[in-house]
PALOVEX-611467 format. One record per residue (C-alpha): x, y, z; residue in one letter; residue number from 1. Coordinates in nm, 4 decimals, decimal comma, always signed. Layout:
BEGIN
- X_Y_Z_A_NUM
...
# end
This chain:
BEGIN
- -0,0133_+0,0071_-0,0406_M_1
- +0,1672_+0,3562_-0,0899_T_2
- +0,1326_+0,6614_+0,0835_T_3
- -0,1214_+0,8262_-0,1655_Q_4
- -0,3656_+0,5816_-0,0579_T_5
- -0,4209_+0,7152_+0,2769_I_6
- -0,6480_+0,9854_+0,2633_I_7
- -0,8656_+1,1278_+0,5208_G_8
- -0,8643_+1,3234_+0,8372_T_9
- -0,5713_+1,3282_+1,0744_A_10
- -0,7693_+1,1095_+1,3484_Q_11
- -0,8649_+0,8571_+1,0477_E_12
- -0,4720_+0,8226_+0,9625_V_13
- -0,4198_+0,8250_+1,3605_R_14
- -0,6326_+0,5171_+1,3882_Q_15
- -0,5393_+0,3365_+1,1348_Q_16
- -0,1588_+0,3499_+1,2489_I_17
- -0,2859_+0,2761_+1,5835_R_18
- -0,4468_-0,0606_+1,4752_S_19
- -0,1981_-0,1644_+1,2291_N_20
- -0,3880_-0,1178_+0,9359_K_21
- -0,1001_+0,0579_+0,7721_W_22
- +0,2130_+0,2244_+0,8660_R_23
- +0,4574_+0,3758_+0,5816_G_24
- +0,5793_+0,7148_+0,4982_V_25
- +0,3537_+1,0272_+0,5285_T_26
- +0,4499_+1,2827_+0,2851_S_27
- +0,1423_+1,3070_+0,1050_G_28
- -0,1146_+1,1653_+0,4035_V_29
- -0,3917_+1,3404_+0,5632_A_30
- -0,3340_+1,6563_+0,3249_P_31
- -0,3710_+1,9537_+0,4914_G_32
- -0,2703_+1,8429_+0,8211_Y_33
- +0,0359_+1,9413_+1,0474_V_34
- +0,2632_+1,6724_+1,0485_Q_35
- +0,4672_+1,6763_+1,3289_A_36
- +0,8415_+1,5083_+1,4311_N_37
- +0,8887_+1,3310_+1,7598_L_38
- +1,1664_+1,3712_+2,0561_A_39
- +1,0956_+1,1690_+2,3731_I_40
- +1,3519_+1,2308_+2,6874_L_41
- +1,3509_+1,1851_+3,0388_P_42
- +1,2571_+1,4437_+3,2672_K_43
- +1,6158_+1,5429_+3,3610_D_44
- +1,6982_+1,6306_+3,0170_L_45
- +1,3879_+1,7656_+2,9375_A_46
- +1,5095_+2,1527_+3,0193_F_47
- +1,8296_+2,1542_+2,8539_D_48
- +1,6372_+2,0216_+2,5091_F_49
- +1,3150_+2,2696_+2,5783_L_50
- +1,6131_+2,5382_+2,5664_L_51
- +1,7956_+2,3683_+2,2898_F_52
- +1,4658_+2,3914_+2,0335_C_53
- +1,4066_+2,7606_+2,1429_Q_54
- +1,7591_+2,8407_+2,0728_R_55
- +1,7519_+2,6414_+1,7198_N_56
- +1,3588_+2,7681_+1,6035_P_57
- +1,4496_+2,6338_+1,2324_K_58
- +1,5303_+2,3105_+1,2789_P_59
- +1,3247_+2,2401_+1,6056_C_60
- +1,0162_+2,4221_+1,6156_P_61
- +0,7752_+2,3412_+1,8824_I_62
- +0,4497_+2,2677_+1,8427_L_63
- +0,3692_+2,1165_+2,1943_E_64
- +0,4988_+1,9990_+2,5199_V_65
- +0,3527_+1,6867_+2,6834_I_66
- +0,4178_+1,6710_+3,0841_E_67
- +0,6300_+1,4111_+3,2411_P_68
- +0,4406_+1,0797_+3,2065_G_69
- +0,1314_+1,1864_+2,9878_N_70
- +0,0702_+1,0359_+2,6510_I_71
- -0,2069_+1,2919_+2,5191_E_72
- -0,0870_+1,5661_+2,3140_P_73
- -0,4102_+1,7587_+2,4126_I_74
- -0,3147_+2,0794_+2,2273_L_75
- -0,2551_+1,9144_+1,8574_T_76
- -0,4109_+1,6229_+1,8794_A_77
- -0,6674_+1,5121_+2,1820_P_78
- -0,7474_+1,1604_+2,2222_G_79
- -0,4274_+1,0546_+2,0687_A_80
- -0,1629_+0,8178_+2,2201_D_81
- +0,1869_+0,9162_+2,1642_I_82
- +0,3570_+0,5987_+2,1997_R_83
- +0,1206_+0,4559_+1,9469_T_84
- -0,0110_+0,6425_+1,6744_D_85
- +0,3067_+0,7876_+1,5087_A_86
- +0,3687_+0,5821_+1,1883_S_87
- +0,7097_+0,4257_+1,3066_G_88
- +0,9708_+0,5306_+1,6487_Y_89
- +1,3194_+0,4855_+1,6945_R_90
- +1,5186_+0,4197_+2,0380_V_91
- +1,8692_+0,6074_+2,0801_Y_92
- +2,0422_+0,4442_+2,3865_E_93
- +2,3734_+0,6286_+2,4868_N_94
- +2,3824_+0,7516_+2,1258_G_95
- +2,3342_+0,4069_+1,9582_Q_96
- +2,0220_+0,3047_+1,7560_L_97
- +1,8809_+0,0391_+1,9854_T_98
- +1,5573_-0,0390_+1,8082_A_99
- +1,2922_+0,0902_+1,5649_E_100
- +0,9401_-0,0029_+1,6035_V_101
- +0,5667_+0,0144_+1,5326_D_102
- +0,5070_+0,1169_+1,8998_T_103
- +0,6912_+0,2444_+2,2244_I_104
- +0,4658_+0,1195_+2,4714_E_105
- +0,7161_-0,1596_+2,6283_E_106
- +0,9937_+0,1728_+2,6711_Y_107
- +0,7318_+0,3967_+2,8071_W_108
- +0,8023_+0,5405_+3,1340_R_109
- +0,6675_+0,8087_+3,3942_D_110
- +0,9597_+1,0177_+3,3229_D_111
- +0,9472_+1,0758_+2,9982_L_112
- +0,8616_+1,4390_+2,8247_V_113
- +0,7449_+1,4531_+2,4470_S_114
- +0,8082_+1,7149_+2,2114_F_115
- +0,5958_+1,7327_+1,8958_L_116
- +0,7825_+1,9790_+1,6420_L_117
- +0,6994_+2,1209_+1,3029_G_118
- +0,7548_+1,9201_+0,9892_C_119
- +0,7819_+1,9918_+0,6423_S_120
- +0,5562_+1,7987_+0,5282_F_121
- +0,3391_+2,0244_+0,5913_S_122
- +0,3805_+2,2467_+0,3781_F_123
- +0,4191_+2,0189_+0,0993_E_124
- +0,0323_+2,0626_+0,0231_T_125
- +0,0908_+2,4406_-0,0122_A_126
- +0,3952_+2,4021_-0,2688_M_127
- +0,1793_+2,1236_-0,4877_V_128
- -0,1269_+2,3624_-0,4756_E_129
- +0,1365_+2,6607_-0,6051_A_130
- +0,2184_+2,4588_-0,9095_G_131
- +0,5167_+2,2995_-0,7739_I_132
- +0,5832_+1,9481_-0,8156_P_133
- +0,7271_+1,7365_-0,5507_L_134
- +0,9078_+1,4223_-0,7018_R_135
- +0,9366_+1,2120_-0,3981_H_136
- +0,5526_+1,2372_-0,3725_Q_137
- +0,5303_+1,1439_-0,7258_E_138
- +0,7558_+0,8095_-0,6861_L_139
- +0,5687_+0,7402_-0,3461_G_140
- +0,9087_+0,7884_-0,1700_N_141
- +1,0408_+0,9274_+0,1366_N_142
- +1,2173_+1,2433_+0,1295_V_143
- +1,5936_+1,2749_+0,1253_G_144
- +1,7468_+1,4196_+0,4649_M_145
- +2,1239_+1,5310_+0,4827_F_146
- +2,3680_+1,5758_+0,7657_I_147
- +2,5069_+1,9209_+0,7300_T_148
- +2,7840_+2,1487_+0,8715_N_149
- +2,5428_+2,3777_+0,9657_I_150
- +2,6035_+2,3683_+1,3506_Q_151
- +2,3201_+2,4171_+1,6085_T_152
- +2,3235_+2,6783_+1,8834_T_153
- +2,4301_+2,4352_+2,2170_P_154
- +2,1775_+2,4170_+2,5352_A_155
- +2,2987_+2,2263_+2,8114_G_156
- +2,4254_+1,8857_+2,7173_V_157
- +2,2600_+1,9206_+2,3628_F_158
- +2,4657_+1,9998_+2,0808_S_159
- +2,5485_+1,8862_+1,6919_G_160
- +2,4860_+1,9485_+1,3278_P_161
- +2,1774_+2,0527_+1,1723_M_162
- +1,9641_+1,8143_+0,9374_V_163
- +1,8272_+1,9140_+0,6071_V_164
- +1,6107_+1,7882_+0,3633_S_165
- +1,6346_+1,8492_-0,0147_M_166
- +1,3555_+1,8838_-0,2374_R_167
- +1,4534_+1,9678_-0,6572_P_168
- +1,2991_+2,2639_-0,7775_V_169
- +1,2816_+2,3904_-1,1240_K_170
- +1,5137_+2,7210_-1,1448_R_171
- +1,2028_+2,9033_-1,2938_E_172
- +1,0407_+2,7960_-0,9692_Q_173
- +1,2451_+2,8409_-0,6556_V_174
- +1,1896_+3,1711_-0,5658_V_175
- +0,7837_+3,0665_-0,5523_R_176
- +0,9268_+2,7677_-0,3189_A_177
- +1,1150_+3,0009_-0,1026_V_178
- +0,7840_+3,2493_-0,1087_Q_179
- +0,5405_+2,9476_-0,0157_V_180
- +0,7253_+2,8002_+0,2438_T_181
- +0,8157_+3,1481_+0,4345_S_182
- +0,4663_+3,1485_+0,5495_R_183
- +0,4693_+2,8530_+0,7198_F_184
- +0,7596_+2,9284_+1,0182_P_185
- +0,6133_+2,6739_+1,2400_A_186
- +0,7336_+2,3847_+1,0142_T_187
- +1,0698_+2,4971_+0,9335_H_188
- +0,9855_+2,8081_+0,7090_G_189
- +1,1839_+2,9050_+0,4160_A_190
- +1,5126_+2,7620_+0,2928_P_191
- +1,8108_+2,7474_+0,4852_V_192
- +2,0260_+2,6544_+0,1433_H_193
- +1,9761_+2,6666_-0,2324_I_194
- +2,1857_+2,4804_-0,4661_G_195
- +2,5698_+2,3916_-0,3973_S_196
- +2,4982_+2,0761_-0,1878_P_197
- +2,9298_+2,0638_-0,0788_E_198
- +2,8770_+2,4229_+0,0468_D_199
- +2,7073_+2,2899_+0,3561_I_200
- +2,9287_+1,9615_+0,4000_G_201
- +2,7168_+1,7442_+0,1474_I_202
- +2,9628_+1,5279_-0,0409_K_203
- +2,7024_+1,2896_-0,2124_D_204
- +2,3646_+1,4257_-0,2971_I_205
- +2,2907_+1,0648_-0,4343_S_206
- +2,3570_+0,8928_-0,0588_Q_207
- +2,1053_+1,0936_+0,2042_P_208
- +2,2031_+1,0241_+0,5471_D_209
- +1,8259_+0,9353_+0,5967_F_210
- +1,5153_+0,8886_+0,3448_G_211
- +1,5668_+0,8090_+0,0004_D_212
- +1,7964_+0,9517_-0,2780_P_213
- +1,5691_+1,1370_-0,5722_V_214
- +1,7471_+1,2911_-0,9367_E_215
- +1,8219_+1,6533_-0,9317_I_216
- +1,7454_+1,7183_-1,3251_K_217
- +1,9516_+1,9559_-1,5256_D_218
- +1,6987_+2,2144_-1,4867_D_219
- +1,6634_+2,1999_-1,1462_E_220
- +1,8276_+2,3274_-0,8059_E_221
- +1,8494_+2,1478_-0,4708_P_222
- +1,6481_+2,3221_-0,1948_V_223
- +1,7343_+2,2691_+0,1200_F_224
- +1,5077_+2,3030_+0,4518_W_225
- +1,5888_+2,2363_+0,8053_A_226
- +1,4723_+1,9462_+0,9359_C_227
- +1,3031_+1,7821_+1,2728_G_228
- +1,5340_+1,4933_+1,2689_V_229
- +1,8016_+1,7243_+1,3647_T_230
- +1,7862_+1,5937_+1,7170_P_231
- +1,8343_+1,2352_+1,5934_Q_232
- +2,1776_+1,3969_+1,4793_A_233
- +2,2131_+1,5357_+1,8218_V_234
- +2,1263_+1,2308_+2,0097_A_235
- +2,3985_+1,0513_+1,7888_L_236
- +2,6399_+1,3201_+1,8782_N_237
- +2,5671_+1,4259_+2,2348_C_238
- +2,4764_+1,0299_+2,3539_K_239
- +2,1730_+1,0766_+2,5763_P_240
- +2,1020_+0,7850_+2,7914_P_241
- +1,7724_+0,7449_+2,6320_L_242
- +1,6115_+0,9429_+2,3445_M_243
- +1,2624_+0,7918_+2,1771_I_244
- +1,1857_+0,9488_+1,8228_T_245
- +0,9599_+0,9059_+1,4976_H_246
- +1,1342_+0,7115_+1,2034_T_247
- +1,2571_+0,9635_+0,9668_P_248
- +0,9868_+1,0261_+0,7383_G_249
- +0,7034_+0,8294_+0,9230_R_250
- +0,5759_+1,1365_+1,1286_M_251
- +0,2865_+1,1928_+1,4254_F_252
- +0,0204_+1,3732_+1,2471_I_253
- -0,2029_+1,6057_+1,4548_T_254
- -0,5242_+1,7578_+1,3865_D_255
- -0,4136_+2,1243_+1,3680_G_256
- -0,4600_+2,2498_+0,9566_K_257
- -0,1808_+2,3764_+0,7624_D_258
- -0,3640_+2,7164_+0,7608_A_259
- -0,3986_+2,7714_+1,1214_D_260
- -0,0044_+2,7653_+1,1500_Y_261
- +0,0372_+2,9954_+0,8049_A_262
- +0,1306_+3,3331_+0,8284_V_263
- +0,0875_+3,6097_+0,5961_L_264
# end
């Protein structure tokens, strides 16, 4: 089953995920609803991470912080369960990826604080409506994500490189892509880099660190947006005892509408 066949409200898609009827890449799924990256940490690290997000709003725009031990995102998705309703999860222990699972119920603890961070999948509907095609969606693939040489602003124990997502855009549409995505600062906003991958430390654009590779045609430029997978690169760098995240490209879908987060 491809992502493009999963159309419905955010609540309907979450129910399909929770009941294990569907799991996959969520780009193009529940169009119009805000998707979220996920980072879950023990309470004793939560303030440092909150400060990290505040200092790095491009890759880590906060949509909601869920109090220790709580599983319901009451502001962005009332009735949802943060342990079961993302399309996929990763578990990092002491900087090592130790598990990739469908639910995190067996890992849940009363001291865990959950952060929902804006995701660039949320502005893709606006890009498509503006006539900017997205090749990864057309192919049913995940977007390509890359660890860069752009350093985040440290906070407490957290520091490390920014991760970006890349979408090829026709040269005559690059300005339009910047205009469209600039309206969505809560989901990464305008690009952080255009063209020349080497300038931001990407040696091989055909080998993403996360997600799937995508062809860049002769009349296109690679356009890079800050990415909410950045906390996973930070986890690899800082090695917290435990960090649970979403699987890259397999997001938590909130009840919020893209239009509600847009600015004029």
